[in-house]
C-alpha positions in Angstrom: 0.2 -0.4 0.2 1.6 3.5 -0.9 2.0 6.4 1.1 -0.8 9.2 0.5 0.5 12.6 -0.7 -0.7 15.7 0.9 -0.3 18.9 -1.3 0.9 21.7 1.4 -2.3 25.2 0.7 -0.7 28.5 2.5 -4.0 29.7 4.8 -5.2 33.0 5.2 -2.8 36.1 4.2 0.4 33.7 4.7 3.6 33.5 2.5 5.7 30.4 1.8 9.1 31.8 0.7 12.4 30.3 -0.3 15.5 32.5 0.7 18.3 33.2 -1.9 21.1 30.6 -1.4 23.8 33.2 0.5 26.6 34.2 -1.8 29.0 34.3 0.7 31.2 36.8 1.1 30.0 40.2 -0.1 31.8 43.3 -1.6 30.9 47.2 -0.4 30.2 49.8 -2.4 34.1 51.2 -2.0 35.2 47.3 -2.9 35.9 46.1 1.0 35.2 42.4 1.2 32.9 41.2 3.6 33.4 38.1 4.8 30.6 35.6 5.1 30.9 35.1 8.1 30.1 38.5 9.1 26.3 38.7 10.3 24.5 41.8 9.9 21.1 42.3 12.3 19.5 44.9 10.0 19.8 43.1 6.5 16.8 42.7 4.1 17.4 39.4 2.2 15.5 38.2 -1.6 13.5 35.1 -1.9 11.0 33.4 -4.4 7.9 32.8 -3.3 6.4 29.3 -3.5 2.9 29.4 -2.1 0.5 32.3 -1.3 -2.9 32.2 0.8 -6.0 33.1 -0.3 -6.4 36.4 1.4 -2.9 37.5 0.5 -3.7 40.6 -1.7 -0.3 41.4 -3.7 2.0 38.9 -4.3 1.7 36.0 -5.8 3.8 32.4 -6.8 6.7 33.2 -8.5 7.6 36.9 -7.2 10.7 37.7 -5.5 10.2 39.4 -2.2 12.6 40.9 0.3 12.2 40.5 3.7 13.7 40.0 7.1 15.2 37.0 7.6 14.1 37.2 11.9 10.8 37.8 11.1 9.5 34.3 9.7 9.2 30.7 10.9 11.2 28.2 8.6 9.7 24.9 7.8 11.2 21.7 5.9 9.4 20.0 3.2 11.0 17.2 1.2 14.8 18.3 2.6 14.1 21.9 1.6 13.8 24.6 3.7 11.3 27.1 3.2 10.1 30.3 5.2 6.7 31.5 6.3 5.5 34.5 6.8 2.5 36.9 6.7 2.1 38.9 3.7 2.4 42.1 5.4 6.1 41.3 6.7 7.4 41.4 3.0 9.0 45.0 2.4 9.0 44.8 -1.4 8.4 42.9 -4.3 10.6 42.5 -7.6 8.3 42.7 -11.0 8.8 43.1 -14.7 5.9 45.3 -14.9 5.3 47.4 -11.8 2.7 49.6 -11.0 4.8 51.5 -8.1 8.3 50.7 -8.8 11.8 52.4 -7.6 13.3 52.7 -10.8 15.7 50.0 -9.6 15.9 46.7 -11.3 17.8 43.3 -9.6 
């Protein structure tokens, strides 16, 4: 008898995100190399939306979003780590055709 599979569906305004892999060391605008071991408590990170609840109004699956890594919960599904947070805890969305964009592009 095979094991049943259940599809994960986000509820309410919750968003599931796959955080970008940190590229390790970074370089400042002045050219200074910042090692991967340095953590910045106020640094925001980018990730890709993998699921949204039915009350999420702005984001959709596939969007790239900016968020603070401390404002979320972690969950492991099939060996992969995902982050779960409320839509209102996201700081920005990167989109090909934004309505109210900044003029900056990834």
